C-alpha positions in Angstrom: -108.7 269.2 -178.6 -107.0 272.2 -180.1 -107.7 273.1 -183.7 -105.4 272.2 -186.6 -105.3 274.3 -189.8 -103.5 274.2 -193.1 -100.9 276.6 -194.5 -100.6 276.4 -198.3 -97.9 278.0 -200.5 -99.7 276.6 -203.6 -96.5 274.7 -204.6 -95.9 274.3 -208.4 -94.2 271.0 -208.9 -91.4 270.7 -211.5 -92.8 270.6 -215.0 -96.2 271.9 -213.9 -98.1 275.2 -214.1 -99.7 277.7 -211.7 -103.1 276.5 -212.9 -102.2 273.0 -211.8 -101.0 274.2 -208.4 -104.1 276.3 -207.8 -106.4 273.4 -208.8 -104.5 271.3 -206.3 -105.0 274.0 -203.6 -108.7 273.9 -204.0 -108.8 270.1 -204.0 -106.6 270.0 -200.8 -108.9 272.7 -199.2 -112.0 270.5 -199.8 -110.1 267.5 -198.4 -109.1 269.5 -195.3 -112.7 270.7 -194.8 -113.9 267.1 -194.7 -111.1 266.2 -192.3 -112.1 268.9 -189.8 -109.3 271.4 -190.2 -110.3 274.8 -188.9 -108.8 277.1 -191.5 -106.9 277.2 -194.8 -104.4 279.9 -195.3 -102.5 280.9 -198.4 -99.2 282.8 -198.4 -98.1 285.9 -200.3 -94.7 285.4 -202.1 -93.5 287.2 -205.3 -91.0 286.3 -207.9 -91.0 282.6 -206.8 -91.2 280.1 -209.6 -92.5 277.4 -207.2 -95.3 279.4 -205.5 -98.6 280.2 -207.2 -100.3 282.3 -204.5 -98.7 285.7 -205.3 -102.2 287.3 -205.9 -103.2 286.1 -202.5 -106.7 287.6 -202.3 -107.6 286.1 -205.6 -106.3 282.7 -204.6 -108.3 283.0 -201.3 -111.5 283.8 -203.4 -110.8 280.7 -205.5 -110.5 278.4 -202.5 -113.4 280.0 -200.5 -115.7 279.8 -203.5 -115.1 276.1 -203.8 -115.5 275.2 -200.2 -118.4 275.5 -197.8 -117.4 275.9 -194.1 -113.6 276.0 -193.6 -112.2 279.4 -192.8 -110.0 280.8 -195.6 -107.4 283.5 -195.3 -103.9 284.8 -195.7 -100.8 283.4 -194.0 -100.1 286.1 -194.7 -100.5 289.3 -196.6 -97.2 291.1 -196.5 -98.5 294.5 -195.6 -95.4 296.6 -196.5 -96.1 295.7 -200.1 -99.6 297.3 -200.1 -101.7 300.2 -199.1 -103.8 299.4 -196.1 -106.9 300.8 -197.9 -106.5 298.4 -200.8 -106.1 295.4 -198.4 -109.2 296.6 -196.5 -111.2 296.8 -199.7 -109.9 293.4 -200.9 -110.7 291.6 -197.6 -113.9 293.5 -197.1 -115.0 292.2 -200.5 -114.0 288.6 -199.5 -115.8 288.9 -196.2 -118.9 290.2 -198.1 -118.8 287.2 -200.4 -118.0 284.6 -197.7 -119.5 286.0 -194.4 -117.8 284.6 -191.3 -115.2 282.7 -193.1 -112.3 285.1 -193.9 -109.1 285.6 -191.9 -106.4 288.2 -192.6 -103.0 287.3 -191.3 -100.4 290.1 -191.7 -96.7 289.9 -192.1 -93.9 292.5 -192.0 -91.5 290.9 -194.5 -91.7 291.5 -198.2 -92.1 287.9 -199.2 -89.7 288.4 -202.0 -86.2 289.6 -203.0 -85.1 293.2 -203.3 -85.5 293.3 -207.1 -89.1 292.2 -206.9 -89.7 294.6 -204.0 -88.5 297.5 -206.2 -90.7 296.3 -209.0 -93.7 296.6 -206.7 -92.7 300.3 -206.4 -92.5 300.3 -202.6 -89.9 301.9 -200.3 -89.4 298.6 -198.5 -87.4 299.9 -195.5 -89.8 302.8 -194.8 -92.8 300.5 -195.4 -91.6 298.0 -192.9 -91.0 300.8 -190.3 -94.6 301.9 -190.8 -96.0 298.4 -190.2 -97.5 299.1 -186.8 -99.2 302.2 -188.1 -100.4 300.4 -191.2 -101.9 297.6 -189.0 -103.8 300.2 -187.0 -105.0 302.0 -190.1 -106.2 298.7 -191.6 -108.1 298.0 -188.4 -109.7 301.4 -188.6 -111.1 300.7 -192.0 -113.1 297.8 -190.7 -114.7 299.9 -187.9 -117.9 301.9 -188.4 -116.9 305.2 -190.1 -117.0 308.4 -188.1 -119.3 311.2 -189.2 -117.5 313.1 -192.0 -114.8 310.5 -192.4 -113.1 311.3 -195.7 -111.7 307.9 -196.6 -113.6 304.6 -196.2 -113.1 301.0 -197.3 -116.2 300.0 -199.3 -116.7 297.0 -198.9 -115.1 296.8 -195.4 -116.4 299.8 -193.6 -118.2 298.8 -190.4 -117.8 295.0 -190.9 -115.3 294.5 -188.1 -114.2 291.5 -190.1 -112.1 289.7 -191.2 -110.3 288.5 -188.1 -106.8 290.0 -188.0 -103.7 288.0 -187.0 -100.1 289.1 -186.7 -97.5 286.7 -188.2 -93.9 286.6 -187.4 -90.6 284.6 -187.5 -88.8 286.8 -184.9 -89.5 288.6 -181.6 -90.8 291.8 -183.4 -94.2 290.2 -184.4 -94.7 288.8 -180.9 -94.1 292.2 -179.3 -96.5 293.9 -181.6 -99.2 291.3 -181.3 -99.0 291.6 -177.5 -99.2 295.4 -177.5 -102.2 295.4 -179.9 -104.0 292.5 -178.2 -104.1 290.4 -181.3 -103.6 286.7 -182.0 -100.1 285.8 -183.0 -98.8 283.1 -185.4 -95.1 282.1 -185.3 -93.5 280.7 -188.5 -91.6 277.8 -187.0 -91.9 275.9 -190.2 -89.0 277.9 -191.7 -87.5 280.0 -188.9 -87.7 278.0 -185.7 -84.9 279.6 -183.7 -87.0 282.1 -181.7 -90.1 280.0 -181.3 -90.1 279.6 -177.5 -88.8 283.1 -176.8 -91.4 284.7 -179.0 -94.2 282.8 -177.4 -93.0 283.8 -173.9 -92.7 287.5 -174.8 -96.2 287.4 -176.4 -97.9 285.9 -173.4 -95.9 287.8 -170.8 -96.6 291.2 -172.4 -100.1 290.6 -173.8 -102.6 293.5 -173.4 -106.2 292.2 -173.5 -108.4 293.6 -176.3 -112.2 293.6 -176.6 -112.1 290.9 -179.2 -109.2 288.9 -177.7 -109.3 289.1 -173.8 -106.7 286.3 -173.7 -103.6 285.7 -175.8 -104.0 283.3 -178.7 -100.8 281.7 -180.1 -100.7 279.7 -183.3 -97.6 277.7 -184.3 -96.8 277.0 -187.9 -95.0 273.7 -188.3 -93.9 271.5 -191.2 -95.4 268.0 -191.0 -94.6 265.3 -193.5 -96.5 262.1 -192.7 -96.6 258.8 -194.5 -97.1 255.1 -193.7 -93.4 254.7 -192.7 -90.6 256.9 -191.5 -88.6 256.1 -194.7 -91.5 257.1 -197.0 -92.0 260.3 -195.0 -88.3 261.3 -195.2 -88.4 260.7 -199.0 -91.4 263.1 -199.3 -89.6 265.6 -197.0 -86.6 265.7 -199.4 -88.5 267.9 -201.9 -88.9 270.6 -199.3 -85.2 270.3 -198.3 -84.1 270.7 -201.9 -86.3 273.7 -202.5 -85.2 275.4 -199.3 -81.5 274.9 -200.2 -82.1 276.3 -203.7 -83.8 279.3 -202.3 -80.9 279.9 -199.8 -78.5 279.6 -202.8 -80.4 282.4 -204.5 -81.8 280.0 -207.1 -85.5 279.6 -206.3 -87.3 277.1 -208.4 -90.3 274.8 -208.7 -90.8 272.1 -206.1 -88.5 269.2 -207.1 -89.4 265.5 -207.0 -88.2 263.6 -203.9 -84.8 262.0 -204.0 -83.4 259.1 -201.8 -79.9 260.6 -201.5 -79.5 264.3 -200.6 -75.7 264.1 -200.2 -74.7 264.9 -203.8 -73.7 268.5 -204.1 -74.3 269.5 -200.5 -71.5 270.8 -198.3 -71.5 270.5 -194.5 -72.4 274.2 -194.1 -75.4 273.8 -196.3 -76.5 270.6 -194.4 -76.3 272.6 -191.2 -78.2 275.5 -192.6 -81.1 273.4 -193.8 -81.2 271.3 -190.7 -81.4 274.5 -188.6 -84.2 275.9 -190.8 -86.1 272.7 -190.6 -85.4 271.9 -187.0 -89.1 271.8 -185.9 -90.2 269.7 -188.9 -92.0 266.6 -187.9 -91.4 263.8 -190.4 -92.4 260.2 -190.2 -95.0 257.5 -189.7 -98.3 258.1 -187.8 -96.6 257.0 -184.6 -93.6 259.3 -185.2 -95.9 262.2 -186.1 -98.0 261.6 -183.0 -94.9 261.7 -180.7 -93.6 264.8 -182.5 -96.9 266.8 -182.3 -97.5 265.8 -178.7 -94.0 267.1 -177.8 -94.5 270.3 -179.7 -97.9 271.0 -178.1 -96.4 270.2 -174.6 -93.5 272.6 -175.2 -95.4 275.5 -176.8 -98.9 275.2 -175.2 -100.1 276.5 -178.6 -103.8 277.3 -179.0 -103.6 276.1 -182.6 -101.3 274.4 -185.0 -101.2 275.4 -188.6 -99.6 272.7 -190.7 -97.4 273.3 -193.8 -96.4 270.4 -196.1 -94.6 271.1 -199.4 -95.0 267.6 -200.9 -94.3 267.0 -204.6 -97.0 264.4 -205.2 -100.5 265.7 -204.6 -102.0 262.4 -203.5 -99.2 261.9 -201.0 -99.8 265.5 -199.7 -103.5 264.7 -199.2 -102.6 261.5 -197.4 -100.2 263.4 -195.1 -102.9 265.7 -194.0 -105.2 262.7 -193.4 -102.6 261.1 -191.1 -102.2 264.4 -189.2 -106.0 264.7 -188.8 -106.1 261.1 -187.4 -103.2 261.9 -185.0 -105.1 264.9 -183.8 -108.1 262.7 -182.9 -105.8 260.3 -181.0 -104.1 263.1 -179.1 -107.5 264.3 -178.0 
């Protein structure tokens, strides 16, 4: 029975606040912990009115401090936005506070638009090109310091934690994770096109490392589960609307579900959203079971990490309950 995990973007529903969203994240993490999910990851995004996890390390501390056993981490930290030393210190601190429970997933994208990237005072293109070197530098800070080493991450130095993962939505991340002998998580929940090719490249070119002698592939997938297919499709409409607004350059809070998505959508936009959401699994317990079984058969994933941008918090919790039950049935 492979592990299932949770990917949370700390969604802010329309008319609500970041405080409301972060309280919901903690409540969902506690729920996921009881249901047997392995880990709970929060994602770094900036200048997004509908996402409350921009200060990702702080949000992780909030969730880890309110839970007991579930692993908590980033899905991911967008390393080009940061100094590797600062991230090592932040996650060294988290690992000191919550030993054995902290993960550090790393992404190469900015997680924002160009204006916000400039506001973070980073040369984005150069930073992205330095991503492999920054990953190696970050790893170094978690190793025991050499005699006379001038720069150390404290906390962080010598901890060899948290566990590091490479995230990606293209072939680049798969290639880098393979070269470095690190686990790889593919973001099929919003960019499914290269899923199978990326997994094949990762496994074919994997170079074993001391910590990871075998490749370890996670797949991020959107799952929207309810008592019926019709109810699940209604819940899914919030994610579809939010994705379209983002593609139109008008990001906003997570909208309530609507029964009819046709109004105001052109055929090109329908095709765009259908393609972006191509791997989403939406439906009743039976439909979700069939979809997850097919995904696992195709990908041979070592782990699934489930994303669900659902407007109503109770419905979101129920969706994760259904998925947890399906996991038991698949076992």
